[in-house]
N, C-alpha and C positions, 0 to 999 in steps of 0.2 A: 503494500500500500502506499502511497505517495502523501504526504502531507506539503499542504500548501494556505498559502490567503489567496484570495481574488477579494479588492475593495473593502477588503480588513474586516473579511470571512474568514475564519476557518474550516479545510474543505480536506479530508481525507478519502481516497477515492486512489482503485485500482491502477495499476501502471500500465502507460501502453498512452492513456487517454491523450487528445489535445486540451491543448486552455480553452479552445472552443467547444469542445467535447460537454467539458464540467462547465463553464461558465454557461451554457444551456441549460444542461439539466437541472442550472442553482434561480433559470429568470429571467439571468442577467443578457439583455441585449446585446446581440456585438454584428453589426454588418457586415454583409459577404457578397461575393460580384464572382469570386470563380471557384467557390468551393460546395462540391454536392451532394452530399452523403453516399458512400459505398463509390465513389473514383478513390484515383486516386492524387493525392494532395501535389499542389498546383500554387503555389505561392505570384503572383502576379497581378494583381489587383490592389493588394495591400490596404485595403480601406475596413479591413479585421483589426489591424497593428492595436497591440497594448506594450505597457512598458512594467519591467521589472524593477520593482525598485531597488533590491537586494543589489544589483550590477548596475543598474542605471542603462539597458542595452532594451531595444523596443524591438520585443514580437510580432511578425507574424501568428493570427492563437492558430488559425487553419488547421499551418502545420507544426506548431512550436509544441511537443511533449509537454508532459507537465515536471516537473523536476523536485523532487523536496529541498524544503526550503524559501519555493518560488513565494514571492510578494507582490502579486501582480494589482494593476494598475489599470482597469477597462472603461474608465466614465470623467476621467479629468480635463484639467483644458487644454495641459500639452497631450496628450494624448487625441482629443477629440481633432485640434489643429494637425496632428499631423496624416489625421481620414480627411480629414477636408482640403487639404496641399494633394494627395493621394489621387479624389477624386477630378479637381482643376486639370490633373497630368493628365487623369484620360480623357476628360472632355479637351482638354486641348486641342487635340487631334482625330474628336468623334466629331467627321462632318454630320451632319444631319440634323435635319427639323422635328420635335416632335410634334408641330403643330401645322400643317398648310398654313402657306401666307392666304387663303382666299379665308380660312377660318380666323384667321390672326385678325385681316383686319375686316370681318363683319361686325356689323354695329350690333347685331342680335347673337352673336358668339352662335350663328348655326353652325352645327356638324354636314359640313357642303362635303367632305369628302368620303361621308358612310354616304352622304343622296347619291351620289355618282354611282357611286358601289351600285347600290338597291337599285338605283334606274338602268344600268346596262348590263343586268343579270336580271333585269324584266321583273323585280318584284316589285312589283306596283303595289300593290298591299302594305308592305313594308315603309316603301318608301311616303307611302300617307299618313302610315301610323307614326315615322319617324317625325314628319310636322306636325300629326296634331301634339308629341309632347314637348315639338320646340316652341309653340304657339302660347300652350298654355292658357288658354283664350283669350289671347293681346293679338292686337290685329298686326298681320306681314309687316315687316320693317321694308322690307323688296320694293314695292309696292311706292315708295315717296325716297325712296334710296336712289344716293348716284354712282352705286357699280362700285362701291371697293372692292368687291373684292374682285370682278371679273378682270380692273386695272392692278390687282396684284394676282393676277393668274399669269401661273409659267408658263402657258402657251402661248400665251399673247407673244413669246419672243423668238417663236416657231413661223405661227402665223396670224391665228387670230384665237381673240380669249376663249374658253368655254359661254355658251351661255348661262349662267350661272343665275340669273337673277330670274330669267324667261321660265328654267327648268324651275326655281323652287315654285314661283308664280303659281304656273301648271300643277303645279299637287298640291297647292294648298286649295286649289279650286275644285279638286276630290275630294275633299273632307267632306262627309256628310254631315247633316245638316246636325245631329245628338250630339256631335262633337266627341266620342268617345274613346280611349284608346281600345284598342283591338289586339294590341299584339304588345304582351304584360314585359318580352322579351328587348325591346328597346325602351332604355331610359329617358327621362329627361334630361335637359344640358343640366347640366356639372358648370356651375360660375364663378366655380374658386378657381385664386389664379393659379398657376401652378410653373413652375420652371421648365423652361423650355428651351433648347440648344437651340444652335444655326447651324447652317451650311455653310457658309463661307461663301466666297464668290465661285461662281463656278464660270470654267470657259467653253467656249463653241463646241468642241467635241465633250464635255462630259454632262451640258444640257440635253445632248442626243439622246444619253442613256436613259431618260424619262423617258422615251414615245417609244422605249420595249414596249410599256405597259397600253399602250394603248390602241386603241382597235386598227386591222391594219385597210385602207381602203375607206374608211371614215367618212357616206357623209354627212357635213355638215348642215346644222340650223338654225339661225341663230330666232327664229320664232318658231318658239316652242306650241303646235295647238294639238299635237293629240298623243299617247303614251310613247307611239313608234318612232316621231321625232326629237322625244324625251330620253329616251332606248339608246338610240343613234347618235346624239348629243355627248349621251354622256362617257362614251368609249372615246372620245377627243379628251378626255380628264387625264393627268399625265402622273395622279394618283402621288405627288409630292408627301404626301404628310408620312407620318411614321406607322403602321400596322401595330404596334406594341407602344401606342398610346399612350393606352389605361393600365398598360398591364408590363412593363418595364423600370426592373431593378434600380439600374443606371438613375434614372431619372425621380425612382422614390428617394432613393440617397443624397442628391442635389437637391431634391425639398426638405428633405429632413433635418439636411445643416445650412439652407439658403445659399449656399451656393450658387452664385454666379457667370450665366455663361461671357465664356473671354468673347473681345469684338476678332479677333485674330485666331486662324485656323495653323496647326503646324501638316502641311500636307504629305504625310506620308501613306499614303494611297488614296488616287482619283478616287471619285465618283463613278462610281462600276455596276449593272448591277443584271447581276449573272441569273439566266429563269430556266431549272431543268423541266426539257421539256416533257419531262417521261412524268415526272414524279410531282408536278408543280412550283418548287423546292426553288423560293427566289434568295441569294444572296449578294448582300452589299457591303461592301469591306470598310465604307470609309465610315458605317456603323461600328466595326466591331471591334471593340477592348482588349481583342487579342486574351481572355483568359483561359484558353487553352479547351472547357469544357467539352465543346462538340468533338475535339479531336482526341478528347479522352474516353470518350463515350463511346467512340466507335473503335481506336484501337487496337479490340479486341480481333475484330469482327474478319473473319477467313472468305465470309461472301460476297462481298462486294467491298467497291471501297469508297474512303469517308473522306474528310477533307484533312488535311495535314499543316503542320510547316513548311514554309520556305523561304528559305535565305536569312540572314542570322541579324544580327544586333537591332537596332532604330530600326529597321529597313522589313523583320519582319514581318510575313502580317501571312495568316490563315486563308486557304485557298485548297483547288483539287489535288491531286498530285499531277507533275510538269510530265506524266508520261500516261495519263487517263481526263479526256474530257466531262466537260462535267456535266454533260445529260445519263455520265453513265454510271455518276455516285450516288450513293446513299437511297437505292432504290424501295429500303423498306427500311428504314430508320430516316426519315425526313421528318415524321410529325416528330417522333423523338429530342432530335439538338433541336427544332423546332421548339421544345417544349423549356429545356433547357439551358436555352441560349437568355441572356439577362437582356440584352438590350432587342433589337427589332432588324440585327444584322439580318439575324435568319425568318423566315418568312415563308408565309404561303401563296398561291396567285392565285388571287379567286378577285 
């Protein structure tokens, strides 16, 4: 047995446990990004750092094993400050937007990206229910709005902006008179202010990457008069938002520590969307924090190729093996790597 202290409380625990194991067992919250139970330890994010007061050393709690006599500090200002610096370092090369530009500038905060996805999938019932949830018995702002969403639409830099305003107006006109929410799975808007990452400046080549999610040979409609024109126009959306907008551990931790996103970004990896046509897996390297969870999850698999680290040092990135095509990897484990990814770097095409 090992005797140690965590936050001035004595513990006696079996040998071979990590500091994180003991802390969690005691109900002490320590944030993590690169750790997952059952996978080999790989200390990379450093947001789980603690201090051993006995030696004055800082340790990654997810991989540091308990030792007799340890006096662990997991919550002092010094420790929290170190964790904040770790998050800021991760964000310095995290070229991603939590929210799409159209939604950010919308006076009503309408979930435009979700509306576009519902319409392109011809899921008109849920599109109407989303409109009901967003309005909540208030008038639609789009009718008298100057169209800030379309001015911010990234599609504008390619040809013309998506006809967001007219799509929103058309869908709102389909709301039944009783104005009742039909689908309880679509939640009302969340008005709370959250951390938002910024993508930084896009070059012309990077801009073209966003077109990969648009339909091919889409017929454009400025006036939306029926469900067909709404569905067709929605397919021109470049989907600039993050699919992990409400399920991103990096964003949650940045929120918790009140971290501000840096104005400039280190361009370690260009904006690139890889889409696996066989499994529907999307990989966006610029959102990846190189935690290695997806690599470790699949490294023992002999049936299929997975993701791996390539290059060395600061320019190392996660990618498909250099001898393999992205369309041929993770044929059966796409959902598992998406689930374990702490950001929106891995997601499903839909």
